[in-house]
DRENDO-1510 file (C-alpha; in Angstrom, 1 decimal, always signed):
<recs>
REC; n; res; u; v; w
REC; 1; MET; +25.6; +10.0; -7.5 .
REC; 2; PRO; +24.1; +11.4; -4.2 .
REC; 3; PRO; +20.4; +10.5; -3.7 .
REC; 4; ASP; +19.2; +14.1; -4.0 .
REC; 5; GLU; +20.9; +14.4; -7.4 .
REC; 6; GLN; +19.5; +11.2; -8.8 .
REC; 7; PRO; +17.1; +11.7; -11.7 .
REC; 8; LEU; +13.5; +10.7; -11.0 .
REC; 9; LEU; +12.4; +7.7; -12.9 .
REC; 10; TRP; +10.4; +9.7; -15.5 .
REC; 11; GLN; +12.9; +12.5; -16.0 .
REC; 12; LYS; +14.7; +12.7; -19.3 .
REC; 13; ASP; +16.6; +16.0; -20.1 .
REC; 14; THR; +14.1; +18.2; -18.2 .
REC; 15; GLN; +14.1; +19.7; -14.7 .
REC; 16; THR; +11.1; +20.2; -12.4 .
REC; 17; ASP; +11.2; +23.2; -10.0 .
REC; 18; ASP; +11.0; +22.5; -6.3 .
REC; 19; TRP; +7.5; +23.8; -5.9 .
REC; 20; THR; +6.1; +21.4; -8.5 .
REC; 21; THR; +7.9; +18.5; -6.9 .
REC; 22; ARG; +6.5; +19.4; -3.5 .
REC; 23; PHE; +3.0; +19.8; -4.8 .
REC; 24; THR; +2.9; +16.6; -6.8 .
REC; 25; VAL; +4.8; +14.5; -4.3 .
REC; 26; GLY; +2.7; +15.7; -1.3 .
REC; 27; ASP; +2.9; +13.4; +1.7 .
REC; 28; ASP; +3.6; +10.3; -0.5 .
REC; 29; PRO; +7.1; +9.7; +1.1 .
REC; 30; GLN; +5.4; +9.0; +4.5 .
REC; 31; TRP; +3.1; +6.4; +3.0 .
REC; 32; ASP; +5.7; +5.0; +0.5 .
REC; 33; THR; +8.1; +4.3; +3.3 .
REC; 34; LEU; +5.5; +2.0; +4.7 .
REC; 35; LEU; +5.0; +0.4; +1.3 .
REC; 36; LEU; +8.7; -0.3; +0.7 .
REC; 37; PRO; +8.7; -3.9; +2.1 .
REC; 38; TYR; +5.7; -4.7; -0.2 .
REC; 39; ASP; +7.2; -3.1; -3.2 .
REC; 40; ILE; +10.5; -5.0; -2.5 .
REC; 41; ALA; +8.5; -8.3; -2.4 .
REC; 42; ALA; +6.8; -7.4; -5.7 .
REC; 43; THR; +10.0; -6.4; -7.3 .
REC; 44; ARG; +11.5; -9.8; -6.3 .
REC; 45; ALA; +8.7; -11.5; -8.1 .
REC; 46; HIS; +9.1; -9.2; -11.1 .
REC; 47; ALA; +12.8; -10.1; -11.3 .
REC; 48; TRP; +11.9; -13.7; -11.4 .
REC; 49; ALA; +9.4; -13.0; -14.3 .
REC; 50; LEU; +12.1; -11.1; -16.2 .
REC; 51; SER; +14.4; -14.1; -15.9 .
REC; 52; GLU; +11.7; -16.4; -17.2 .
REC; 53; ILE; +11.4; -14.3; -20.4 .
REC; 54; ASP; +15.2; -13.9; -20.7 .
REC; 55; VAL; +15.3; -10.2; -19.9 .
REC; 56; LEU; +17.5; -11.1; -16.9 .
REC; 57; THR; +19.9; -14.0; -16.8 .
REC; 58; GLU; +19.7; -16.3; -13.8 .
REC; 59; THR; +22.9; -14.8; -12.5 .
REC; 60; GLU; +21.4; -11.3; -12.8 .
REC; 61; ARG; +18.2; -12.4; -11.1 .
REC; 62; ALA; +20.2; -13.8; -8.2 .
REC; 63; GLN; +22.1; -10.6; -7.9 .
REC; 64; VAL; +18.9; -8.6; -7.9 .
REC; 65; GLU; +17.4; -10.9; -5.2 .
REC; 66; ASP; +20.5; -10.5; -3.0 .
REC; 67; THR; +20.4; -6.8; -3.4 .
REC; 68; LEU; +16.7; -6.6; -2.5 .
REC; 69; ASP; +17.4; -8.7; +0.5 .
REC; 70; ALA; +20.0; -6.2; +1.6 .
REC; 71; LEU; +17.6; -3.3; +0.9 .
REC; 72; ARG; +14.9; -5.0; +3.0 .
REC; 73; GLY; +17.3; -5.3; +5.9 .
REC; 74; GLU; +18.2; -1.6; +5.5 .
REC; 75; VAL; +14.5; -0.7; +5.5 .
REC; 76; ARG; +13.8; -2.8; +8.6 .
REC; 77; ALA; +16.7; -1.2; +10.4 .
REC; 78; GLY; +15.3; +2.3; +9.6 .
REC; 79; ASN; +18.3; +3.2; +7.5 .
REC; 80; VAL; +16.4; +3.6; +4.2 .
REC; 81; THR; +13.2; +5.7; +4.0 .
REC; 82; VAL; +11.5; +7.5; +1.1 .
REC; 83; THR; +12.3; +11.2; +1.0 .
REC; 84; PRO; +10.7; +14.0; -1.1 .
REC; 85; SER; +13.7; +13.9; -3.4 .
REC; 86; ASP; +13.1; +10.2; -4.0 .
REC; 87; GLU; +9.5; +10.9; -4.9 .
REC; 88; ASP; +8.3; +7.4; -4.2 .
REC; 89; CYS; +9.3; +3.9; -3.0 .
REC; 90; HIS; +9.7; +2.7; -6.6 .
REC; 91; THR; +12.5; +5.2; -7.2 .
REC; 92; VAL; +14.3; +4.2; -4.0 .
REC; 93; ILE; +14.3; +0.5; -5.1 .
REC; 94; GLU; +15.4; +1.2; -8.7 .
REC; 95; HIS; +18.2; +3.6; -7.5 .
REC; 96; PHE; +19.3; +1.1; -4.9 .
REC; 97; LEU; +19.6; -1.7; -7.5 .
REC; 98; THR; +21.3; +0.6; -10.1 .
REC; 99; GLU; +23.9; +2.0; -7.6 .
REC; 100; ARG; +24.9; -1.6; -6.6 .
REC; 101; LEU; +24.4; -3.5; -9.8 .
REC; 102; GLY; +24.8; -1.0; -12.6 .
REC; 103; GLU; +23.3; -2.1; -15.9 .
REC; 104; THR; +21.5; -5.0; -14.2 .
REC; 105; GLY; +19.7; -2.5; -12.0 .
REC; 106; ARG; +18.7; -0.5; -15.1 .
REC; 107; LYS; +16.9; -3.5; -16.5 .
REC; 108; ILE; +14.5; -3.9; -13.5 .
REC; 109; HIS; +11.7; -1.6; -14.8 .
REC; 110; ALA; +11.3; -3.5; -18.1 .
REC; 111; GLY; +7.6; -4.6; -18.4 .
REC; 112; ARG; +6.3; -2.5; -15.6 .
REC; 113; SER; +4.9; +1.0; -14.9 .
REC; 114; ARG; +4.7; +2.7; -11.6 .
REC; 115; ASN; +0.9; +2.5; -12.2 .
REC; 116; ASP; +0.8; -1.2; -11.8 .
REC; 117; GLN; +3.8; -1.3; -9.4 .
REC; 118; VAL; +2.1; +0.8; -6.8 .
REC; 119; LEU; -1.1; -1.2; -7.1 .
REC; 120; VAL; +0.7; -4.5; -6.4 .
REC; 121; ALA; +2.4; -3.0; -3.4 .
REC; 122; VAL; -0.9; -1.4; -2.0 .
REC; 123; ARG; -2.8; -4.7; -2.5 .
REC; 124; LEU; -0.1; -6.7; -0.7 .
REC; 125; PHE; -0.2; -4.1; +2.1 .
REC; 126; LEU; -4.1; -4.2; +2.2 .
REC; 127; ARG; -4.2; -8.0; +2.2 .
REC; 128; GLU; -1.8; -8.3; +5.1 .
REC; 129; LYS; -3.4; -5.4; +7.1 .
REC; 130; LEU; -7.0; -6.6; +6.6 .
REC; 131; ARG; -6.0; -9.9; +8.0 .
REC; 132; LYS; -4.4; -8.2; +10.9 .
REC; 133; VAL; -7.5; -6.0; +11.4 .
REC; 134; GLY; -9.6; -9.2; +11.3 .
REC; 135; ARG; -7.5; -10.7; +14.1 .
REC; 136; GLN; -7.9; -7.5; +16.1 .
REC; 137; VAL; -11.7; -7.6; +15.6 .
REC; 138; ALA; -11.7; -11.2; +16.9 .
REC; 139; ALA; -9.6; -10.2; +19.9 .
REC; 140; ALA; -12.0; -7.4; +20.8 .
REC; 141; ALA; -15.0; -9.7; +20.3 .
REC; 142; GLU; -13.4; -12.3; +22.6 .
REC; 143; ALA; -12.8; -9.7; +25.3 .
REC; 144; LEU; -16.5; -8.7; +25.1 .
REC; 145; CYS; -17.4; -12.4; +25.3 .
REC; 146; THR; -15.4; -12.8; +28.4 .
REC; 147; LEU; -17.0; -9.6; +29.8 .
REC; 148; GLY; -20.4; -11.0; +28.9 .
REC; 149; GLU; -19.7; -14.2; +30.8 .
REC; 150; ARG; -18.5; -12.3; +33.8 .
REC; 151; HIS; -21.7; -10.2; +34.1 .
REC; 152; ALA; -24.2; -12.7; +32.8 .
REC; 153; GLY; -26.5; -12.2; +35.9 .
REC; 154; ASP; -26.0; -8.5; +36.6 .
REC; 155; LEU; -29.1; -6.7; +35.9 .
REC; 156; MET; -29.2; -3.2; +34.3 .
REC; 157; PRO; -31.8; -1.2; +32.5 .
REC; 158; GLY; -32.2; -1.5; +28.8 .
REC; 159; TYR; -33.1; +1.8; +27.1 .
REC; 160; THR; -35.3; +2.9; +24.2 .
REC; 161; HIS; -35.3; +6.7; +23.3 .
REC; 162; LEU; -32.8; +7.0; +26.2 .
REC; 163; GLN; -35.7; +6.2; +28.6 .
REC; 164; ARG; -35.6; +3.1; +30.8 .
REC; 165; ALA; -37.5; +0.3; +29.0 .
REC; 166; MET; -36.9; -3.3; +30.1 .
REC; 167; PRO; -34.4; -5.1; +32.2 .
REC; 168; THR; -31.3; -6.5; +30.6 .
REC; 169; THR; -27.9; -7.5; +31.8 .
REC; 170; ALA; -24.4; -6.1; +31.5 .
REC; 171; GLY; -23.5; -9.5; +30.0 .
REC; 172; LEU; -26.1; -9.3; +27.3 .
REC; 173; TRP; -25.0; -5.8; +26.5 .
REC; 174; ALA; -21.4; -7.0; +26.0 .
REC; 175; LEU; -22.4; -10.1; +24.0 .
REC; 176; GLY; -24.5; -7.9; +21.7 .
REC; 177; TYR; -21.5; -5.9; +20.6 .
REC; 178; ALA; -19.4; -9.1; +20.4 .
REC; 179; GLU; -21.9; -10.6; +17.9 .
REC; 180; VAL; -22.0; -7.5; +15.7 .
REC; 181; LEU; -18.2; -7.5; +15.6 .
REC; 182; ALA; -18.3; -11.2; +14.5 .
REC; 183; ALA; -20.7; -10.2; +11.7 .
REC; 184; ASP; -18.4; -7.3; +10.8 .
REC; 185; LEU; -15.7; -9.9; +10.2 .
REC; 186; GLU; -17.7; -11.3; +7.2 .
REC; 187; THR; -17.6; -7.8; +5.6 .
REC; 188; LEU; -13.8; -7.7; +6.2 .
REC; 189; ARG; -13.4; -11.2; +4.7 .
REC; 190; SER; -15.2; -10.1; +1.5 .
REC; 191; ALA; -13.1; -6.9; +1.2 .
REC; 192; CYS; -9.9; -8.9; +1.7 .
REC; 193; ARG; -10.9; -11.3; -1.0 .
REC; 194; GLN; -11.8; -8.5; -3.4 .
REC; 195; VAL; -8.4; -6.8; -3.1 .
REC; 196; ASN; -6.5; -10.0; -3.4 .
REC; 197; VAL; -6.3; -9.9; -7.2 .
REC; 198; SER; -3.1; -9.1; -9.1 .
REC; 199; PRO; -2.8; -6.1; -11.4 .
REC; 200; TRP; +0.9; -7.0; -12.1 .
REC; 201; GLY; +1.7; -6.9; -15.8 .
REC; 202; SER; -1.0; -4.4; -16.7 .
REC; 203; ALA; +1.7; -1.7; -16.7 .
REC; 204; ALA; +0.2; +1.8; -17.5 .
REC; 205; GLY; -3.1; +0.2; -18.1 .
REC; 206; TYR; -2.6; -1.0; -21.7 .
REC; 207; GLY; -0.4; -4.1; -21.3 .
REC; 208; VAL; +3.2; -4.6; -22.3 .
REC; 209; PRO; +4.3; -5.0; -26.0 .
REC; 210; HIS; +6.9; -7.7; -27.0 .
REC; 211; LEU; +7.3; -9.1; -23.5 .
REC; 212; ASN; +5.2; -12.2; -22.8 .
REC; 213; LEU; +4.8; -11.6; -19.1 .
REC; 214; PRO; +3.9; -14.7; -17.0 .
REC; 215; ARG; +1.1; -12.9; -15.2 .
REC; 216; ARG; -0.6; -15.9; -13.6 .
REC; 217; ALA; +2.7; -17.4; -12.3 .
REC; 218; VAL; +3.7; -14.1; -10.7 .
REC; 219; ALA; +0.2; -13.7; -9.1 .
REC; 220; GLU; +0.7; -17.2; -7.6 .
REC; 221; ARG; +4.1; -16.3; -6.3 .
REC; 222; LEU; +2.7; -13.2; -4.6 .
REC; 223; GLY; -0.2; -15.1; -3.1 .
REC; 224; PHE; -2.9; -13.5; -5.2 .
REC; 225; ARG; -6.1; -15.5; -5.7 .
REC; 226; ALA; -6.6; -14.3; -9.3 .
REC; 227; VAL; -5.4; -12.0; -12.1 .
REC; 228; GLN; -7.2; -8.9; -13.4 .
REC; 229; THR; -7.1; -10.3; -16.9 .
REC; 230; HIS; -7.7; -7.2; -19.0 .
REC; 231; ALA; -5.1; -4.5; -18.6 .
REC; 232; PRO; -7.5; -1.5; -18.2 .
REC; 233; VAL; -9.2; -3.1; -15.2 .
REC; 234; ALA; -6.2; -2.4; -12.9 .
REC; 235; GLN; -6.7; +1.4; -13.3 .
REC; 236; LEU; -10.5; +1.2; -13.5 .
REC; 237; THR; -10.5; -0.4; -10.0 .
REC; 238; ARG; -8.0; +1.9; -8.5 .
REC; 239; GLY; -9.8; +3.6; -5.7 .
REC; 240; LYS; -12.8; +1.2; -6.1 .
REC; 241; LEU; -11.2; -1.8; -4.4 .
REC; 242; GLU; -9.7; +0.5; -1.8 .
REC; 243; LEU; -13.2; +1.9; -1.2 .
REC; 244; GLY; -14.5; -1.5; -0.5 .
REC; 245; ALA; -11.8; -2.2; +2.0 .
REC; 246; VAL; -12.3; +1.1; +3.8 .
REC; 247; HIS; -16.0; +0.6; +3.8 .
REC; 248; ALA; -15.4; -2.7; +5.7 .
REC; 249; LEU; -13.3; -0.7; +8.2 .
REC; 250; VAL; -16.1; +1.8; +8.6 .
REC; 251; GLN; -18.5; -1.0; +9.4 .
REC; 252; VAL; -16.3; -2.1; +12.3 .
REC; 253; ALA; -15.9; +1.6; +13.4 .
REC; 254; ALA; -19.6; +2.0; +13.3 .
REC; 255; THR; -20.0; -0.9; +15.8 .
REC; 256; LEU; -17.4; +0.5; +18.1 .
REC; 257; ASN; -18.8; +4.0; +17.8 .
REC; 258; ARG; -21.9; +2.9; +19.6 .
REC; 259; PHE; -20.0; +0.8; +22.0 .
REC; 260; ALA; -17.9; +3.8; +23.0 .
REC; 261; ALA; -20.9; +6.0; +23.1 .
REC; 262; ASP; -22.6; +3.6; +25.7 .
REC; 263; LEU; -19.5; +3.6; +27.8 .
REC; 264; SER; -19.1; +7.3; +27.8 .
REC; 265; LEU; -22.7; +7.7; +28.9 .
REC; 266; PHE; -22.6; +4.9; +31.4 .
REC; 267; ALA; -19.4; +6.4; +33.0 .
REC; 268; THR; -21.2; +9.7; +33.8 .
REC; 269; ALA; -22.1; +10.4; +37.5 .
REC; 270; GLU; -25.8; +10.5; +36.4 .
REC; 271; PHE; -25.6; +6.8; +35.4 .
REC; 272; ASP; -22.5; +5.5; +37.3 .
REC; 273; PHE; -22.8; +2.1; +35.7 .
REC; 274; VAL; -19.2; +1.7; +34.7 .
REC; 275; HIS; -15.7; +2.7; +35.8 .
REC; 276; MET; -12.9; +3.3; +33.4 .
REC; 277; PRO; -9.4; +2.3; +34.5 .
REC; 278; ASP; -7.1; +5.2; +35.2 .
REC; 279; ALA; -4.8; +4.1; +32.3 .
REC; 280; LEU; -7.7; +4.8; +29.8 .
REC; 281; THR; -8.7; +8.2; +31.2 .
REC; 282; THR; -7.1; +11.6; +31.4 .
REC; 283; GLY; -7.5; +14.6; +33.7 .
REC; 284; SER; -8.2; +18.3; +33.4 .
REC; 285; SER; -5.6; +21.1; +33.6 .
REC; 286; ILE; -8.0; +23.1; +35.9 .
REC; 287; MET; -10.4; +20.7; +37.5 .
REC; 288; PRO; -8.5; +18.4; +39.9 .
REC; 289; GLN; -11.3; +15.9; +40.3 .
REC; 290; LYS; -11.7; +15.0; +36.6 .
REC; 291; HIS; -11.3; +11.6; +35.1 .
REC; 292; ASN; -12.2; +12.0; +31.5 .
REC; 293; PRO; -13.1; +9.0; +29.3 .
REC; 294; ASP; -10.9; +10.2; +26.4 .
REC; 295; VAL; -10.1; +6.8; +25.0 .
REC; 296; ALA; -13.8; +6.0; +24.7 .
REC; 297; GLU; -14.5; +9.4; +23.3 .
REC; 298; LEU; -11.8; +9.1; +20.6 .
REC; 299; THR; -13.0; +5.5; +19.9 .
REC; 300; ARG; -16.3; +7.1; +19.2 .
REC; 301; ALA; -14.8; +9.8; +17.1 .
REC; 302; THR; -12.7; +7.5; +14.9 .
REC; 303; TYR; -15.8; +6.4; +13.0 .
REC; 304; HIS; -16.2; +9.9; +11.7 .
REC; 305; ARG; -12.6; +10.2; +10.7 .
REC; 306; LEU; -12.9; +7.0; +8.7 .
REC; 307; THR; -16.0; +8.1; +7.0 .
REC; 308; ALA; -14.2; +11.2; +5.9 .
REC; 309; GLU; -11.4; +9.1; +4.2 .
REC; 310; MET; -14.1; +6.8; +2.7 .
REC; 311; GLN; -15.9; +9.9; +1.3 .
REC; 312; LEU; -12.6; +10.8; -0.6 .
REC; 313; LEU; -12.4; +7.3; -2.0 .
REC; 314; GLN; -16.1; +7.4; -3.0 .
REC; 315; THR; -16.0; +10.7; -4.8 .
REC; 316; LEU; -12.5; +11.2; -6.1 .
REC; 317; PRO; -12.5; +8.5; -8.9 .
REC; 318; ALA; -16.0; +9.6; -10.0 .
REC; 319; ASN; -16.2; +11.4; -13.4 .
REC; 320; LEU; -12.6; +10.6; -14.3 .
REC; 321; PRO; -12.2; +9.2; -17.8 .
REC; 322; SER; -10.7; +5.7; -18.0 .
REC; 323; GLY; -7.0; +5.3; -17.6 .
REC; 324; TYR; -4.6; +6.7; -15.0 .
REC; 325; HIS; -4.9; +10.2; -13.6 .
REC; 326; ARG; -2.7; +11.8; -11.0 .
REC; 327; ASP; -5.9; +12.5; -8.9 .
REC; 328; LEU; -5.8; +8.8; -8.0 .
REC; 329; GLN; -2.5; +9.3; -6.1 .
REC; 330; SER; -4.7; +10.6; -3.2 .
REC; 331; THR; -6.4; +7.2; -2.8 .
REC; 332; LYS; -3.2; +5.7; -1.4 .
REC; 333; ALA; -3.0; +8.1; +1.6 .
REC; 334; ALA; -6.8; +7.7; +2.3 .
REC; 335; THR; -6.5; +4.0; +2.3 .
REC; 336; MET; -3.4; +3.6; +4.4 .
REC; 337; LYS; -4.5; +6.3; +6.9 .
REC; 338; SER; -7.8; +4.4; +7.3 .
REC; 339; ILE; -5.8; +1.2; +8.1 .
REC; 340; GLN; -3.7; +3.0; +10.7 .
REC; 341; LEU; -6.8; +4.5; +12.3 .
REC; 342; THR; -8.6; +1.2; +12.5 .
REC; 343; GLU; -5.6; -0.6; +14.1 .
REC; 344; ASP; -5.5; +2.0; +16.8 .
REC; 345; LEU; -9.3; +1.9; +17.2 .
REC; 346; LEU; -9.4; -1.8; +17.7 .
REC; 347; GLU; -6.5; -1.6; +20.2 .
REC; 348; ALA; -8.6; +1.0; +22.1 .
REC; 349; ALA; -11.7; -1.1; +22.0 .
REC; 350; ARG; -10.0; -4.3; +23.3 .
REC; 351; ARG; -8.5; -2.4; +26.2 .
REC; 352; LEU; -11.8; -0.8; +27.0 .
REC; 353; ALA; -13.5; -4.2; +27.0 .
REC; 354; GLU; -10.8; -5.7; +29.1 .
REC; 355; GLY; -10.5; -2.8; +31.6 .
REC; 356; VAL; -14.0; -1.6; +32.2 .
REC; 357; THR; -15.7; -2.6; +35.5 .
REC; 358; PHE; -19.4; -2.4; +36.2 .
REC; 359; ASN; -21.1; -0.9; +39.3 .
REC; 360; THR; -23.6; -3.6; +39.8 .
REC; 361; GLU; -25.3; -1.9; +42.8 .
REC; 362; ALA; -26.0; +1.3; +40.8 .
REC; 363; MET; -27.2; -0.8; +37.8 .
REC; 364; HIS; -29.6; -2.9; +40.0 .
REC; 365; ALA; -30.9; +0.2; +41.8 .
REC; 366; ALA; -31.7; +1.7; +38.4 .
REC; 367; CYS; -34.0; -1.3; +37.6 .
REC; 368; THR; -37.0; +0.4; +39.0 .
REC; 369; PRO; -40.4; -1.4; +39.1 .
REC; 370; GLU; -41.8; +0.0; +35.8 .
REC; 371; LEU; -39.1; -1.9; +33.9 .
REC; 372; PHE; -40.9; -5.1; +34.8 .
REC; 373; ALA; -44.2; -4.0; +33.3 .
REC; 374; THR; -43.7; -6.0; +30.1 .
REC; 375; SER; -42.8; -9.1; +32.1 .
REC; 376; GLU; -45.9; -8.7; +34.2 .
REC; 377; ALA; -48.1; -8.3; +31.1 .
REC; 378; LEU; -46.7; -11.4; +29.4 .
REC; 379; GLY; -46.9; -13.4; +32.6 .
REC; 380; ARG; -50.7; -12.7; +32.4 .
REC; 381; VAL; -50.7; -13.8; +28.7 .
REC; 382; GLN; -49.2; -17.1; +29.8 .
REC; 383; ARG; -52.1; -17.5; +32.2 .
REC; 384; GLY; -54.6; -17.0; +29.4 .
REC; 385; VAL; -55.3; -13.2; +29.3 .
REC; 386; PRO; -55.3; -11.6; +25.8 .
REC; 387; PHE; -52.2; -9.5; +25.4 .
REC; 388; ARG; -53.9; -6.2; +24.7 .
REC; 389; THR; -56.1; -6.7; +27.8 .
REC; 390; ALA; -53.0; -7.5; +29.9 .
REC; 391; TYR; -51.2; -4.6; +28.5 .
REC; 392; ARG; -53.9; -2.1; +29.5 .
REC; 393; ASN; -54.4; -3.6; +32.9 .
REC; 394; VAL; -50.8; -3.4; +33.7 .
REC; 395; ALA; -50.5; +0.2; +32.4 .
REC; 396; GLY; -53.2; +1.1; +34.8 .
REC; 397; ALA; -51.5; -0.4; +37.8 .
REC; 398; LEU; -47.8; +0.5; +37.4 .
REC; 399; ASN; -47.7; +1.7; +41.0 .
REC; 400; THR; -48.4; -1.8; +42.2 .
REC; 401; LEU; -45.3; -3.3; +40.5 .
REC; 402; SER; -42.1; -4.2; +42.4 .
REC; 403; SER; -38.6; -5.0; +41.4 .
REC; 404; PRO; -37.6; -8.7; +41.7 .
REC; 405; ASP; -34.1; -9.8; +42.5 .
REC; 406; ALA; -31.8; -10.8; +39.6 .
REC; 407; PRO; -32.4; -14.6; +39.8 .
REC; 408; GLU; -36.1; -14.1; +39.8 .
REC; 409; ALA; -36.1; -11.5; +37.1 .
REC; 410; LEU; -33.9; -13.7; +34.8 .
REC; 411; SER; -35.8; -16.9; +35.4 .
REC; 412; VAL; -38.6; -15.9; +33.1 .
REC; 413; TYR; -36.3; -15.8; +30.1 .
REC; 414; ARG; -35.8; -19.1; +28.2 .
REC; 415; THR; -34.8; -18.1; +24.7 .
REC; 416; ASP; -31.2; -18.0; +23.6 .
REC; 417; GLY; -29.8; -14.4; +23.4 .
REC; 418; THR; -32.1; -12.9; +26.1 .
REC; 419; PRO; -31.2; -11.7; +29.6 .
REC; 420; GLY; -29.5; -14.6; +31.4 .
REC; 421; GLN; -29.4; -16.7; +28.3 .
REC; 422; GLY; -26.3; -15.5; +26.6 .
REC; 423; ARG; -24.5; -17.7; +24.0 .
REC; 424; PRO; -20.9; -16.6; +23.9 .
REC; 425; ASP; -20.1; -20.1; +22.6 .
REC; 426; ALA; -22.0; -19.3; +19.4 .
REC; 427; ILE; -20.0; -16.1; +18.9 .
REC; 428; ARG; -16.8; -17.9; +19.5 .
REC; 429; ASP; -17.8; -20.5; +16.8 .
REC; 430; GLN; -18.1; -17.6; +14.4 .
REC; 431; LEU; -14.8; -16.2; +15.4 .
REC; 432; ALA; -13.1; -19.6; +14.9 .
REC; 433; ASP; -14.5; -19.8; +11.4 .
REC; 434; HIS; -12.9; -16.5; +10.5 .
REC; 435; ALA; -9.5; -17.7; +11.7 .
REC; 436; THR; -9.3; -19.6; +8.3 .
REC; 437; TRP; -8.5; -16.3; +6.6 .
REC; 438; THR; -7.3; -14.0; +9.3 .
REC; 439; GLU; -4.5; -16.3; +10.3 .
REC; 440; GLN; -3.1; -16.9; +6.7 .
</recs>
């Protein structure tokens, strides 16, 4: 039977008009095509479970596995995708098995519902993608550590209220963002652990009668750390676990939002502290001289796009009674789109960190004498003057201050994490610790 004539998995003797199909399917085929490899892996484990409880014979299980391998190859080659007429990836898999194996293919849905089937696939997807995002965060942090080392002694103004405040270094600026990214990895680790629980065997949310499904054994085969024991939990956490994952992505994006905001500001002619490589800028259709920091600006903007997806995940499940509702279908697109946005965001951030160059002359020229007022006041404190007295005396004599050169300015800092006292090694230690989960 041609694919567009195949009945949907839930159809009996009824027909659904084209508008209803389009409205209910929405953009699911786009996302389900990405989920196909994960659903295939889960179906392979499901076939093993059915053979363990004698729904499939060992011969039938082997046939299913071989056919799933063939399907996986077709998916990798781009020959099989999910179309609106398929409705979802689950239908594609069952039809593929049925067309090639007949009655054996028709057995594959025993003991499962699309409600738990999609959750297994999404969680396998999320686990893999969160680990990849973790590796990307580590790569961006490493690029910033390298940048920090390269500019450890290059003075620049530090700002409060967008007013020049105290001297810092370009190196310290870079290491600050590197350390925050390292901390963001902890949030990602927690999110990855939370989603790594198996909903398999919960079916529609009420368990499976008659069939004693080996839920823990299947969880182990799929690499899940635990099983959601009570069947309703799978649907009660649909959207909730995805929210936790996307919240972790938003934390990363929040860090990079400010990183990109700094770069966009520092790249202006008014600051002239940084230069973006041509490969990361665009031009103007009317102004020949323009080099626009579009990559940095879109890096900044991605935070807001991710918070919009998180808002959907935060609000959509609210006020729903327990059990599955079609509303929850929308959590899939929000989650998967967030992953894609974050992957691109981190690629942009790494390229920016590796490609940006600092105008050290402009930065040092901006370190005007008043930036050293705090240093002058605390130097007097070291000589025995009470701080408030030193503060007021220096405030009344700002016109007598001068700007020291970089070695002299940095010589007064002795504490780790201050100008000239960067600790990229400490950040790299944190990154190495996270490799235990990102490299799995």
